[in-house]
C-alpha positions, 0 to 999 in steps of 0.5 A: 648463846652469843659470845662477844669480845669486849675490850679483850674479854670474852662475855656470853649473852643468852640472846641477841643484844643491840649496842644500847642493851650492851651499854645498859648491861655494862652500866655505862648509860649516861656516860660519854663513851665511844664504841668500836665494833669490828674496827668501825666506830658505831655512831650514837644514832645507831645504838638501838638499830645496831644488832650485835652478832656472835663473835663481834669484837668490841672496844668500849672507851669511856671519856674521862674529864679532868685537868 
């Protein structure tokens, strides 16, 4: 069991996940987002390689367009 804090909310996962899998879990695929892991922005090019570990603190920001 792995515990992550996402935007201040604790979520549990059965096994290891990477950032791409987290995006899919949150139903955010295809959206313009930025992800910060433990205070550091994760580059989009590293989403599949970036393995999350128990206790990680994540902030997920979804870009909203408008005028």
